[in-house]
C-alpha positions as CSV (number, residue, x, y, z in Angstrom):
1,R,27.6,48.2,-10.3
2,Q,27.6,47.3,-6.6
3,Q,25.2,47.2,-4.1
4,Q,25.5,47.9,-0.7
5,I,24.2,45.0,1.6
6,P,22.3,46.0,4.6
7,S,23.8,44.6,8.6
8,S,20.2,43.1,8.3
9,P,19.3,40.3,5.6
10,F,15.7,41.9,5.2
11,G,16.8,45.1,5.1
12,D,17.6,47.6,8.1
13,D,13.9,48.7,8.9
14,D,12.9,45.0,10.2
15,D,13.2,46.3,13.5
16,D,10.0,43.9,14.9
17,M,11.9,40.6,16.1
18,F,8.9,38.4,15.0
19,S,8.4,40.1,11.8
20,Q,12.3,39.1,10.9
21,L,11.6,35.4,12.2
22,M,8.6,35.2,9.8
23,K,10.7,36.3,7.5
24,Q,13.7,33.8,8.5
25,R,10.8,31.3,8.1
26,Q,9.7,31.9,4.4
27,K,13.5,32.2,3.3
28,M,13.9,29.1,4.6
29,I,11.0,27.5,2.9
30,E,11.8,29.5,-0.6
31,D,15.2,27.8,-0.4
32,M,14.3,24.6,0.1
33,Q,11.6,24.6,-2.1
34,K,14.6,25.6,-4.7
35,Q,17.0,22.4,-3.7
36,M,14.2,19.6,-3.6
37,G,13.3,21.2,-7.1
38,R,17.0,20.6,-8.3
39,G,18.1,17.2,-6.3
40,G,14.9,15.6,-5.1
41,A,14.3,14.2,-1.7
42,R,17.4,11.6,-1.3
43,G,16.4,8.1,0.3
44,F,15.4,4.9,-1.9
45,G,12.8,5.7,-4.5
46,G,12.4,9.3,-4.0
47,G,11.5,10.8,-0.5
48,V,9.0,12.8,0.9
49,N,9.6,16.5,0.6
50,P,8.7,18.3,4.1
51,L,7.3,21.1,3.0
52,D,5.2,19.0,0.7
53,Q,4.2,17.0,3.8
54,F,3.4,20.5,6.1
55,F,2.7,23.1,3.9
56,G,1.2,21.3,1.0
57,A,3.3,22.8,-1.6
58,G,3.4,21.7,-5.1
59,Q,1.0,18.0,-4.5
60,E,-1.6,17.1,-7.0
61,P,-4.6,15.0,-5.8
62,Q,-4.3,11.7,-5.9
63,E,-6.0,8.2,-4.7
64,V,-4.3,6.9,-1.5
65,Q,-4.8,3.4,0.2
66,S,-6.1,3.2,3.5
67,K,-6.1,0.0,5.2
68,K,-6.6,-1.1,8.9
69,L,-4.0,-3.4,10.3
70,D,-2.8,-4.7,13.6
71,V,0.5,-2.5,14.3
72,N,1.1,0.3,16.1
73,E,0.8,3.6,13.8
74,K,2.8,5.3,16.4
75,E,5.6,3.9,15.0
76,S,8.0,5.6,13.0
77,F,9.5,2.5,11.2
78,F,7.7,-1.2,11.0
79,I,8.0,-4.3,9.0
80,Y,4.6,-6.2,8.0
81,L,4.2,-9.3,6.5
82,D,1.2,-9.7,3.8
83,I,-0.2,-13.2,3.3
84,D,-2.9,-15.0,1.2
85,K,-4.0,-17.7,3.3
86,K,-3.6,-18.8,6.3
87,E,-5.1,-22.5,6.3
88,V,-3.8,-24.2,3.4
89,Y,-3.1,-28.1,2.2
90,E,-0.2,-29.7,1.5
91,G,1.5,-28.3,-1.6
92,E,-0.9,-25.4,-1.7
93,Q,0.9,-21.9,-2.6
94,V,0.9,-19.3,0.1
95,T,1.8,-15.7,-1.4
96,A,4.0,-14.1,1.3
97,N,4.7,-10.1,0.8
98,W,7.2,-8.2,3.1
99,Y,6.6,-4.3,3.2
100,S,8.2,-1.5,5.0
101,Y,6.4,1.2,6.2
102,T,7.8,4.6,7.5
103,R,6.8,8.2,8.5
104,G,9.7,9.4,7.1
105,N,12.7,9.3,4.6
106,L,14.2,5.6,4.3
107,E,18.0,6.6,3.7
108,S,19.8,3.3,4.6
109,I,18.7,-0.1,5.0
110,D,20.4,-3.7,5.9
111,R,18.6,-6.8,5.8
112,A,19.7,-8.1,9.3
113,K,18.0,-11.5,8.8
114,F,15.9,-12.9,6.0
115,P,13.3,-15.6,6.9
116,D,14.5,-19.1,7.3
117,L,11.0,-20.1,6.4
118,K,12.1,-23.9,7.3
119,G,8.7,-26.3,6.0
120,F,8.2,-24.4,3.2
121,W,9.2,-25.0,-0.5
122,K,10.2,-21.6,-1.6
123,E,10.2,-20.1,-4.8
124,I,10.9,-16.2,-5.5
125,I,8.5,-14.3,-6.6
126,E,10.1,-10.7,-6.5
127,E,13.1,-9.7,-4.1
128,V,13.9,-5.3,-4.8
129,P,17.1,-4.2,-4.3
130,N,16.0,-1.1,-4.5
131,L,12.4,0.3,-3.0
132,Q,9.8,1.9,-4.7
133,F,7.2,3.8,-1.9
134,V,3.9,4.4,-2.5
135,E,1.8,6.8,0.1
136,E,-0.7,4.1,2.4
137,I,-2.8,5.4,5.0
138,V,-2.4,2.6,8.1
139,N,-5.2,3.2,10.9
140,G,-5.7,6.9,9.9
141,V,-1.7,7.7,9.2
142,R,0.0,8.1,6.2
143,F,3.0,6.3,5.7
144,K,5.4,5.4,2.8
145,K,5.3,1.4,1.9
146,G,7.8,-0.2,0.1
147,L,8.0,-4.0,-1.1
148,L,11.0,-6.0,0.3
149,A,10.2,-9.2,-1.1
150,S,7.3,-11.7,-2.3
151,H,7.6,-15.4,-2.0
152,A,5.8,-18.0,-2.9
153,L,5.5,-20.5,-0.2
154,F,4.5,-24.3,-0.5
155,P,4.1,-26.6,2.7
156,I,5.3,-29.8,2.6
157,K,3.8,-31.5,5.2
158,A,0.8,-31.3,7.1
159,G,0.9,-29.7,10.7
160,T,1.6,-26.1,11.2
161,A,4.4,-23.9,9.6
162,V,5.8,-20.6,10.6
163,V,6.6,-18.0,8.3
164,D,9.4,-16.6,10.6
165,E,11.0,-12.7,11.3
166,F,12.4,-10.9,8.6
167,K,14.8,-8.5,10.3
168,I,15.5,-5.1,9.3
169,K,17.6,-2.9,10.0
170,G,17.1,1.2,8.6
171,K,17.8,4.9,9.4
172,V,14.8,6.9,8.9
173,R,14.9,10.5,8.7
174,L,11.5,12.7,10.0
175,P,10.3,15.9,8.5
176,T,10.1,18.3,10.7
177,Q,7.6,21.9,10.1
178,F,11.6,23.3,8.5
179,G,13.0,20.5,7.1
180,W,14.3,17.2,8.0
181,G,15.1,16.4,11.5
182,Q,18.1,14.0,12.9
183,L,18.7,10.6,11.6
184,Q,17.1,7.9,14.0
185,E,18.7,4.0,13.5
186,Y,15.9,1.4,14.0
187,T,16.3,-2.7,14.0
188,R,12.4,-3.5,13.2
189,S,11.3,-7.3,12.8
190,S,7.7,-8.4,11.3
191,R,5.9,-11.0,13.2
192,R,5.9,-14.6,12.8
193,T,3.0,-16.5,11.6
194,P,1.5,-19.3,11.6
195,I,0.2,-21.4,9.0
196,K,-2.1,-24.3,9.2
197,V,-1.5,-27.1,6.9
198,L,-4.1,-29.6,6.1
199,P,-3.1,-33.2,5.1
200,L,-4.1,-34.3,1.2
201,P,-7.6,-36.7,1.7
202,S,-6.1,-39.9,1.5
203,E,-9.7,-41.9,0.9
204,G,-9.7,-42.4,-2.6
205,K,-6.1,-41.2,-3.9
206,P,-5.3,-42.8,-7.2
207,Q,-2.3,-44.9,-7.7
208,S,-1.1,-41.9,-10.4
209,F,-1.0,-39.4,-8.1
210,S,2.2,-38.5,-7.3
211,G,2.1,-34.9,-5.5
212,A,0.2,-32.3,-8.3
213,V,-2.0,-30.1,-6.7
214,V,-4.0,-27.5,-8.0
215,Q,-4.6,-28.0,-11.5
216,F,-2.0,-29.5,-14.3
217,Q,-2.1,-30.5,-17.8
218,I,0.3,-33.4,-19.5
219,Q,2.2,-33.2,-22.9
220,T,4.3,-36.0,-24.4
221,Q,6.7,-36.1,-27.4
222,V,8.8,-38.8,-29.2
223,E,11.9,-37.1,-30.3
224,G,13.2,-38.8,-33.9
225,M,11.0,-41.4,-35.9
226,P,11.5,-43.8,-36.7
227,F,14.6,-45.1,-34.9
228,P,16.8,-48.1,-35.2
229,A,16.4,-51.0,-32.4
230,N,19.0,-51.1,-29.6
231,Q,19.8,-47.1,-30.3
232,P,18.2,-45.1,-27.6
233,F,15.3,-42.5,-27.9
234,T,13.9,-39.9,-25.7
235,L,10.3,-39.6,-24.3
236,K,9.2,-36.4,-23.0
237,V,6.6,-35.9,-20.3
238,R,6.3,-32.0,-19.5
239,F,3.4,-31.2,-16.8
240,E,2.1,-27.4,-16.8
241,G,-0.1,-25.6,-14.6
242,S,-0.9,-23.0,-11.4
243,G,0.8,-25.1,-8.8
244,N,4.4,-25.5,-8.0
245,A,4.8,-28.2,-11.0
246,K,8.7,-28.4,-9.4
247,L,7.0,-31.1,-6.6
248,I,5.3,-33.6,-8.9
249,E,7.5,-36.9,-9.6
250,L,7.0,-39.0,-12.7
251,P,3.9,-41.5,-12.0
252,P,4.5,-45.2,-12.5
253,I,4.6,-46.2,-16.0
254,E,3.8,-50.0,-17.1
255,W,6.7,-50.3,-19.6
256,P,5.9,-53.0,-22.7
257,A,8.6,-55.4,-23.0
258,G,11.7,-55.0,-24.8
259,L,11.7,-51.2,-24.1
260,E,14.1,-50.5,-21.5
261,V,14.7,-47.2,-19.4
262,Y,18.1,-46.2,-19.5
263,D,18.1,-42.8,-17.7
264,T,15.7,-40.2,-16.6
265,K,16.5,-36.2,-16.3
266,S,14.4,-33.5,-15.8
267,E,14.1,-29.8,-15.8
268,S,11.4,-27.8,-14.1
269,K,10.6,-24.0,-13.5
270,F,8.4,-21.4,-11.8
271,F,6.8,-18.2,-13.1
272,K,6.2,-15.3,-11.2
273,N,2.4,-15.3,-12.2
274,G,1.9,-18.9,-10.3
275,Q,2.5,-20.9,-13.3
276,S,5.0,-23.6,-13.6
277,Y,6.1,-26.4,-15.5
278,K,8.5,-29.9,-15.0
279,E,9.4,-31.9,-18.0
280,F,10.9,-35.3,-17.8
281,E,13.2,-36.5,-20.3
282,I,12.9,-40.6,-20.6
283,L,16.1,-42.1,-22.5
284,L,14.4,-45.4,-24.1
285,V,16.4,-48.2,-26.3
286,P,14.1,-50.7,-28.0
287,E,15.3,-54.1,-27.9
288,N,13.9,-55.3,-31.2
289,T,12.8,-54.6,-34.2
290,G,8.9,-53.7,-35.4
291,D,6.3,-51.4,-34.4
292,L,6.5,-49.9,-30.4
293,K,3.4,-48.9,-28.6
294,I,4.4,-45.7,-26.0
295,P,1.9,-46.8,-23.4
296,Q,-0.7,-44.5,-22.1
297,I,0.6,-42.3,-18.8
298,T,-2.4,-41.9,-16.4
299,F,-1.9,-38.3,-14.0
300,S,-3.5,-37.1,-11.8
301,Y,-3.8,-33.8,-9.6
302,F,-5.6,-32.6,-6.1
303,D,-7.4,-29.5,-6.5
């Protein structure tokens, strides 16, 4: 069955210009709702549906965090560095998180300059290849916030250490009342942030201190007993705790006569929760037969 198509998309009776414009607007809304329902919004981690933003369609109530930040909330796109401390001791952890904030849809991103982080020992907690966004209200304005990177930073020496800028190039499409606007290109950088680094106290520092900051434990283990004279065996010394164990050196050990240190190697690992370990494997050669006593190893840390 064929149906005659009227010359006006809304029928021949729609002579009122205002009525036609209102119906065109409603038809655009319905078409975009269908399109969003099929494919979703574009961009990293999903996008912002402009209809949901401006007409409230299909939204479920959710708690949105609100913050006061030293930024220009009128910017469409900016990079923000969030650090948990601005004054620490040498070797104490500073957690640095870099976020992108956008009022629109971030359709592409290019990390133009990663921070050099000179003066810090750096451990990666997380670097995000595909941004996942959450909503956040900054200074009264609603933004989409995405984590770019999270690092554990350990200042190497006393003085001032600077967390330098993280530069990002991004293409953002802002929503309008009737859909998405034109794609805009931005280059934005996080602010350089100084960290005051206090020296470790020298008074009362024990000889057994070898760089461990925060809290650690020590364990020792001998592999393979008994063992023949003039043949090497392995002593494992493991430091484990809630700081950066990679900075720990083996403390002084008073080896008994007749026991030769042949070789020493180590392995270490830092975990995302701030825990870490460093394990030394000491290859020892006993020169004589009989009983052998491994000396006590004294270890100190600064908390």
